[in-house]
N, C-alpha and C positions, 0 to 999 in steps of 0.2 A: 029564711026569707031573703037575706042578703045574697045567698048563693043563687036563689031563683031569679032575683032581679039581675044579677050578673049574667046569667045564662040568656035572659031576654035581650039585654043590651048587646051581648056577643052575637046573638042571632041576627039582630037588626044590622049590626056593622058588617057581618058576613054577607047578608043579602045585598047591602048597598055596594059592597066591593064586587060581588058577582055581577050585579047589574051593570057596573061600570065596565067589567071585562067583556060582557056580552052585548055591549051597545052596538048598534048597526055600524057596518064598516064605513058607510058614507059619513057618519058622524065623526069618525076618527080621521077622515081624509085630511083635515087641516092641521094635524099634529106634528108632521115631520116634512122635511123638504122632498120635493119630487126631482128625481134625476131623469133627464131625457138622454138616453145613450144614442149618439149618432156614430155609427161604426166606420166612419171615414174621416179623413183629415179636415181641418178647419179651412175656411176661406172660400169654399165653393158654394154653389147654389143650394145644395141640400143643407149644408151647415147654416147658411143664412136663414133659410126657411125655418129650421128647428129653433133658432134663437128668436125669430119674430113671434113664433107661436108660444115659446116659453115666456116671453114678456107679457103677452096677453093673458096666459093662464095664471101667471103670478098675480096679476091684478084681480082676476075674477075669483080665484080660490083663496086669496089672501094668505099665501104661504110661499116660501122660496121655491123657485123652479129653475134648475140649472141644467145646462147642456154639457155633456161629457163626451169628448171624442175618444172612443175606445177602438182604436184602429187595428188592422192586421187581418191577414188571410181573406182579403176581398170582402170584408164585412162580417165574416163568420165569428170572429172573436167577440165582437160586440153583441151579436145575437145570442151567443152562449152565455154571456154575462147576464142578459135579461132572462134567459131561460132558467137560470139558477137563482134568480133574485126572489125575495119574498113576494108572494102574490097579494100585496096589500095596497097597490096603487102608487107606491112611492118610487117605482122604477119602471120607466117606459122605454120603448124602442122606436126611434124615428128612422125609417129606412126606405130606400127605393125598392122597386119591385123585385129585382133579381134574387137577393138573399132569402126572400120569403115565398117566392112563387116559381123560381126557376132552378135554384141551386140543387134542389133535390133531384132534378133531372140530369144534372151534370156530375155531381160528386157521388161516387158509390158508397162512401163511408162518411156521409155528412153527420156532424156531431149533434144535430138536432133535427126534429121534425117540425116544420113551421105550422103544420096543421094541428098538432097535438101539444106542442111545447109552448105555443103562444096563443093569445086570444086577440082578435082584431078589436081595435078601439074606434078608428076613423080613418078614412082616406082623406088626404089633405089636398091633393091636386094631381092633374094628369099632364103628360107631355107626349108628343109623338116623335116619329123619326122621319127622315127624308132620304131620298136617293138623288144624288147630284152628279153631274158630269162637268168636266172642265174643257178647256179649248182643244184638247186632243180628240174629243168626240163631237161630231157635228150634230148628234141627235138632239131633237127638240121635244121628244115624247118617249115614253117607255117602249112603244112599238118600234120606233126608229132605233132606240138603243139596242133592242134585241136583234134587229136586223144587222146593225153594225157589229155587234159582238159575234154573231155567227159568221160574218164575212171577215172578221179579223180576230180569229181565235187566239193568236199569239199575243195580242195586246189586250185581251179581255180579262182585266183584273180589277179588283176593288179594294179600297182601304177602309179600315174601321179603327176606332180608338184602341182596340186591343182584341186579342183572341179570347173567345169565351164570353163575349159581351152580347147584349141583345142586338146591337147593329150587326154583329157578325152572324148571329143565328138568323136574323131576318133576311140578310143579303143571301145567305146560303139557300134558304127556302125559296126566295124569289128566283135565284138562278136555276134551281132544280125544276120549279114549275114553268119557267120560261124556256127550259131546254137548252140552256147555254152553259158552256164550260167556264164558269166564273171562278177565277183563282184569287185566293185571299192574300192580301198584304197587310200584316199587322203593324200597328204603331203603338206608341205610348201616349195616348191621348189624341184628341181630334186635331190639334194644331198642326202637328207634323203631317198628318194625312191631307189636310186642306192645303198646306203649302205645296206638297207634291202634286196634288190635283190641279191647282192653279198653274203650277209650273210645267204641267204636261208629263210628269213622270209616271202617273197612274191615270187610269181612265175614269174611275167611278169612286165615289165615297158614299158610304152609308153611315149616318150618325144622327144625333138629335137635331130636330128642326132648329132649335135655338142656336146650335153651332153653325148652321148653314145660312141663317138669315142675312147677316151683314154682307157677306160676299155675294149672295144671290142678288140682293138689292143693288149692290155695287157693280153688277155685271161681270164679276170674275168667275162665276160658275153658274150653272143652271140646275135648279131643283126640278126634277121631272115628276115626282109623286111624293105624297106624304102618307103616313101609315094608319091614321085613326079612321073611325067610321065616317066622320064628317071632315070636310076640308078644314085645314088649320086656319084659325082666325088671323094668324100672323102671315099666312101665305094664301089668301082666299082665291087667288087665280090659279093655284096649282091643284090638279085633280088628286084624288086618293088612289091607292092601288085598286080598290074595288071599282071605282068609276071606270078604270081602263081595263077591267076584265080579270083582275087577280083577286082571289078570295083571301086577302091578307088584311088583317086588322091587328096591328101591334101598338098597344098603348102602354106607355110607361107611366109610373105613378109613384108618389110618396105616401106612405101610410104610417100610422101610429099603432103600436102593439103593446100588450102587457103580458106578464108571465101567465101561463095556464093556471086555472083555479082562482084567478082574481074574481072576487064576488061581482055578480051582475050589477048590483047597485053602484059599485065603485066604477065599473066600466061606463055605466050610464052617466054618472056625474062627470067623469073625465071626457066622455064624448061631447057632452054639452059645452064644456069649456073650450075644447079644441074646435068644434064647429063654429062657436061664436068668434073665436080668434080668426078662423079662415074667412068668415063672412064680414069681418070688420073692414070698412072701406080702405084703410091704409094698407093692411096686409094683402088684401085682394089685389089692389093696384100694383103693389110691389111684386107680387107673384107674376102678374102679367108681364112685367118688365123682364122677368126671367123666362118668358115663354112657357109658363106653367099655368094651366087653366084651373082656378080654384074650384074645389068640389065640396068637401065637408060632408061625407056620407055617414050613415049609421054604421054601427059595428057589424050588423048582419049583412049590410050591403057590401062592406069590404070583404067579409068572408066569402060571399058569392063571387066577387071579382077575382079573388085569389084562385078559386077552383076553376073559373073560366079561363084565366090566363095560364095556369099550369097545363090545362088541356091544349091550349093553342101552341105553347112553346115546345111541347114534347116533340112533334115532328120537325120543328125548326132546329132544335138541338141535334136531332138525329141526322138531318140533312147536312149540318155543318161538319160532322165527323169529329167534332172537338172532344178531346179528353184531357183533363188537367194532368193526367199521368204521363202524357206523351212529351 
């Protein structure tokens, strides 16, 4: 009788333990800290955005949320760290577009596949690019710039923040479609390129609209076109590439991702917390000061955006002739 009673008690305890182990993943979401890996150095726009979102998530999920700068290899080391993390919602990747929608077009032996090793959680916000001329070029429109470039082929050059960046690829594709011999001058960041543009050492700069705003408004350079589907709310008087006859729509963005096989219910809960953070008035306003348009999409929408942008950037990468092995 005693033995039988012991077996019953043991069975009840085993069942209780099993139930705890098989509880839904979203019920376990609050049990450990969340790491948001940002695969670039601190202090910049992306890092600031990651920390703002982390603060809001911390309050909503009632658990620690920390941002870790896992730098190196143009962001690839951070992406790999998330790829190999446990798919339980405790490790996330906050990243701009290139490492997850463009690098697979650039690197022959990329250490990860962004479409199979990661799962989208939410897009945070978008930004666009602009093409600008300095005092060396009299053009006041893209049409006039093209005419000037064809008449002055030896001076037809453009600067970008670095080789192998989205501004580089966009400028190369524009030059190809405009039929001009556009020669690339690479810099280490936008600051040096803008200094040379304003000083007349180079003719054109292509970079983020945010980096062009101050000098455009100050009359030191002229932005001739921006790259999104609609005009930039920060430069509403400047036409888009499409408005002036070029089928170019290049939109940069920041997104949040989790390791592949993270349960859908965990993704859903994280998406809700992230979207609520993005749509909070203080975060949305701060993003606008960075010239980032807040979005806060569903996970499915971010997945569709990744596929669309990978298709767009493929011919742009080809037009640039860029190879990291060169």
